[in-house]
C-alpha positions as CSV (number, residue, x, y, z in Angstrom):
1,X,-163.1,2.3,-184.3
2,X,-165.2,1.8,-181.2
3,X,-164.8,4.2,-178.3
4,X,-164.2,1.4,-175.9
5,X,-161.2,0.2,-178.0
6,X,-159.7,3.7,-178.2
7,X,-160.2,4.0,-174.4
8,X,-158.4,0.7,-173.9
9,X,-155.4,1.9,-176.1
10,X,-155.2,5.0,-174.0
11,X,-155.3,3.0,-170.8
12,X,-152.5,0.8,-172.0
13,X,-150.4,3.8,-173.0
14,X,-150.9,5.3,-169.5
15,X,-150.0,2.0,-167.9
16,X,-146.9,1.7,-170.0
17,X,-145.7,5.1,-168.7
18,X,-146.3,4.0,-165.1
19,X,-144.9,0.4,-165.2
20,X,-143.8,-2.2,-167.7
21,X,-146.6,-4.0,-169.4
22,X,-147.2,-7.7,-169.1
23,X,-146.7,-9.8,-172.3
24,X,-150.5,-10.2,-172.5
25,X,-151.0,-6.4,-172.3
26,X,-148.3,-5.8,-174.9
27,X,-150.0,-8.3,-177.2
28,X,-153.4,-6.6,-176.7
29,X,-151.8,-3.2,-177.3
30,X,-150.2,-4.3,-180.5
31,X,-153.4,-5.8,-181.8
32,X,-155.4,-2.7,-181.0
33,X,-152.8,-0.4,-182.5
34,X,-152.7,-2.4,-185.8
35,X,-156.5,-2.3,-186.0
36,X,-156.5,1.5,-185.3
37,X,-153.8,2.1,-188.0
38,X,-155.7,0.0,-190.6
39,X,-158.9,1.9,-190.0
40,X,-157.1,5.2,-190.2
41,X,-155.5,4.2,-193.5
42,X,-158.9,3.1,-194.9
43,X,-160.3,6.5,-194.0
44,X,-157.4,8.4,-195.5
45,X,-157.7,6.4,-198.7
46,X,-161.4,7.2,-199.0
47,X,-160.6,10.9,-198.6
48,X,-157.9,10.7,-201.3
49,X,-160.2,8.8,-203.7
50,X,-162.7,11.6,-203.5
51,X,-160.1,14.4,-204.0
52,X,-159.9,16.4,-207.2
53,X,-157.3,18.8,-208.4
54,X,-158.5,22.0,-210.2
55,X,-155.8,23.2,-212.6
56,X,-155.2,26.9,-213.3
57,X,-157.2,26.6,-216.6
58,X,-160.2,25.3,-214.6
59,X,-160.0,21.6,-215.5
60,X,-161.1,19.3,-212.7
61,X,-159.0,16.1,-212.5
62,X,-159.2,13.2,-210.1
63,X,-156.1,12.8,-207.9
64,X,-153.9,10.0,-209.4
65,X,-152.1,7.4,-207.3
66,X,-148.3,7.5,-207.6
67,X,-146.7,4.4,-209.1
């Protein structure tokens, strides 16, 4: 995520502590938060896709997704 968007999320969070946000600001905050969370999830999934488990007997297995 771009630094400018992260800075804007932080600005809106600070404003929300000082006063009530306008409907436009709340909508902008919601969009930015959803984008941030989606990007975070993609990064976490990439890490998990490249994670391997080494068993006590030395076998290296790819981490399996729970069903």
